[in-house]
C-alpha positions in Angstrom: -0.1 0.3 0.1 1.6 3.2 -1.1 -0.6 6.2 0.0 0.7 9.6 1.3 -0.5 13.4 1.2 1.7 16.4 1.6 1.6 17.9 4.6 3.2 21.5 4.9 6.2 20.3 2.1 6.7 16.9 4.1 5.4 13.9 2.0 3.5 11.4 5.4 1.7 7.9 5.1 -2.2 8.3 5.4 -3.6 6.5 8.4 -4.0 3.4 6.4 -0.7 2.6 6.2 -0.7 2.9 9.8 -3.4 1.4 11.3 -2.4 -1.7 8.0 1.5 -1.7 10.1 -0.5 -1.6 13.4 -3.1 -4.7 12.5 -0.2 -7.1 10.2 3.4 -6.3 12.3 1.8 -5.8 15.8 1.2 -9.3 16.8 5.1 -9.7 15.1 6.7 -7.1 17.8 5.3 -7.0 20.6 3.6 -9.6 23.0 0.4 -8.1 22.5 -2.5 -9.7 20.2 -3.2 -6.4 17.5 -6.6 -5.3 18.6 -9.7 -6.0 16.9 -11.4 -4.3 13.8 -12.7 -0.5 15.2 -10.8 -1.3 18.6 -7.3 0.7 19.1 -4.4 -0.6 20.2 -3.9 -1.1 24.0 -1.3 1.2 26.2 0.1 4.3 25.8 2.5 4.5 22.8 4.8 3.9 25.3 4.1 1.1 26.4 3.8 -1.1 22.6 7.5 0.7 22.2 8.0 -1.0 25.0 6.7 -4.4 24.7 8.8 -4.5 21.0 11.1 -7.7 20.8 14.1 -5.9 20.1 17.3 -6.6 22.4 19.7 -3.6 23.2 21.3 -4.6 20.1 19.2 -4.8 17.4 17.9 -1.3 18.9 21.1 0.8 18.1 21.5 -1.3 14.7 18.3 -0.1 14.0 18.9 3.5 15.1 21.9 3.7 12.6 20.7 2.5 9.7 18.4 5.2 10.7 20.9 7.6 10.5 22.0 6.9 7.5 19.4 6.2 5.2 18.6 9.9 6.6 22.0 11.2 4.9 21.5 9.7 1.9 18.0 12.6 1.3 19.7 14.5 -1.0 20.9 12.2 -3.3 17.5 10.5 -2.8 16.4 13.9 -4.5 18.7 14.3 -6.7 18.1 10.9 -8.0 14.8 11.4 -8.4 14.9 14.2 -9.8 16.4 13.3 -13.2 13.9 9.9 -13.1 11.8 12.6 -13.3 12.8 14.8 -15.7 13.2 10.8 -18.1 9.8 9.9 -18.3 8.2 6.5 -19.7 5.7 4.9 -20.0 4.6 0.6 -21.0 6.9 -2.3 -20.7 10.3 -1.0 -22.3 11.5 2.1 -20.5 15.1 2.3 -22.1 16.7 5.3 -20.2 15.1 4.4 -16.8 16.6 0.9 -16.3 19.7 2.3 -18.0 19.6 5.4 -15.2 18.9 1.8 -12.4 21.6 -0.2 -13.9 24.3 2.7 -13.8 23.8 3.5 -10.7 24.3 -0.4 -8.9 27.1 -0.1 -11.1 28.4 2.1 -8.7 27.4 0.3 -5.7 28.9 -3.2 -6.6 25.4 -4.7 -6.7 24.8 -7.8 -9.4 22.0 -7.6 -11.5 19.9 -8.3 -13.8 17.3 -7.8 -16.9 13.9 -9.9 -15.9 10.6 -10.4 -18.0 9.3 -11.2 -20.8 5.8 -9.8 -23.2 3.5 -12.5 -24.1 2.0 -12.5 -28.1 -1.1 -12.8 -25.9 -0.5 -9.4 -23.6 0.9 -7.0 -27.0 -2.3 -8.2 -28.3 -4.6 -6.6 -25.4 -3.4 -4.1 -25.2 -3.0 -2.3 -28.7 -6.9 -2.9 -28.4 -5.6 -0.9 -24.9 -4.3 1.2 -26.7 -1.3 1.4 -26.0 1.0 -0.3 -28.9 4.5 -2.0 -29.4 4.3 -3.6 -26.0 6.8 -6.2 -26.8 9.7 -5.8 -24.5 10.4 -6.0 -20.9 13.1 -3.6 -19.3 12.8 -5.1 -15.7 15.9 -5.3 -13.4 16.4 -7.0 -10.2 19.2 -7.3 -8.0 20.8 -9.0 -5.4 22.4 -8.7 -2.0 22.5 -11.4 0.8 23.6 -14.7 -0.7 21.0 -17.9 1.0 18.1 -17.9 3.1 15.3 -16.6 4.4 14.6 -14.3 0.7 12.7 -11.2 0.4 11.6 -9.0 -2.5 11.5 -5.4 -2.0 10.1 -4.0 -5.5 10.0 -0.5 -6.8 7.6 0.2 -10.3 9.1 2.4 -13.4 6.5 3.1 -15.4 5.2 6.6 -15.7 1.4 8.7 -17.0 0.8 9.2 -20.8 -0.5 12.2 -19.1 1.6 15.8 -20.0 3.2 18.4 -16.8 2.0 21.4 -16.8 4.1 23.3 -14.4 7.0 25.7 -14.7 9.6 23.2 -11.5 13.1 22.8 -13.3 13.0 19.7 -13.5 9.2 18.7 -14.7 8.5 16.6 -17.2 9.2 18.4 -21.4 7.7 14.7 -22.9 4.1 13.5 -23.2 4.3 11.9 -20.4 6.0 12.1 -16.7 5.9 11.1 -13.4 2.2 11.6 -11.8 1.9 8.8 -9.3 5.4 8.8 -7.8 7.2 5.7 -8.7 10.5 8.2 -9.2 10.1 8.5 -6.2 9.6 4.9 -5.6 12.4 4.0 -7.9 15.0 6.5 -5.9 13.7 5.9 -2.6 15.0 1.9 -2.7 18.2 2.7 -4.8 19.1 4.4 -1.6 17.8 0.9 0.3 19.7 -0.9 -2.0 23.1 1.7 -1.0 22.6 1.2 3.0 21.8 -3.4 2.5 24.9 -2.9 0.8 27.0 -1.2 3.2 25.5 -4.3 5.7 25.4 -7.1 3.3 27.7 -8.8 5.3 25.6 -8.5 8.0 22.6 -10.4 6.3 20.8 -13.5 7.7 20.1 -14.1 4.0 19.0 -12.4 0.9 17.6 -9.4 -0.5 16.5 -8.9 -3.9 15.2 -5.6 -5.6 13.5 -5.4 -7.6 12.3 -2.1 -10.4 9.4 -3.5 -12.0 8.7 -1.1 -15.5 4.2 -1.5 -16.4 2.5 -1.3 -13.1 0.6 1.0 -14.9 -0.2 -0.9 -17.8 -1.5 -3.9 -14.6 0.7 -5.2 -16.9 4.2 -5.8 -14.8 4.1 -8.5 -11.6 3.5 -10.5 -14.8 
């Protein structure tokens, strides 16, 4: 779920994300059950935080990771604006994929292209007004090894909507990033940088999926 609102110039996560986290992760992180529908989480925020199953070493690691992520903020903004200037739609995003793979190469993270487009999918999207959907430029990278394995995903494609503003990094194409995929991609690249620094500490594998075609509803296939 990726729902954000802009408050006083900052992007804040919507309440729906908060509720989802409480309901899904609360039982995992604490010794108390998740609240039922319509109920508030029991106890104060301090009480709930005290119940987190993290030892001092883990808490320290989390704090360091947060600090490392915050230190990358300027780079995230720069990458997001660079991607905002080069929006591409559909399954084939050569410039966007090249931007991603150059960043991964600079971080020393191995990657490979992924994704195929079936003839049936090509035909279906031609009927919907998206001709030439024949190739995918998805990118998958890997940090760590062994199990368990988790996947972090960012969509990369834009929408066929012209951008009308005077921002210096605006799109000058017939498409634009109106759904935040430029930000998602930039944030996953930053996450990759942090994870790579701690690769030796990972008890398993993290795969990074940079996905085209999300707006077509076909990228995950």
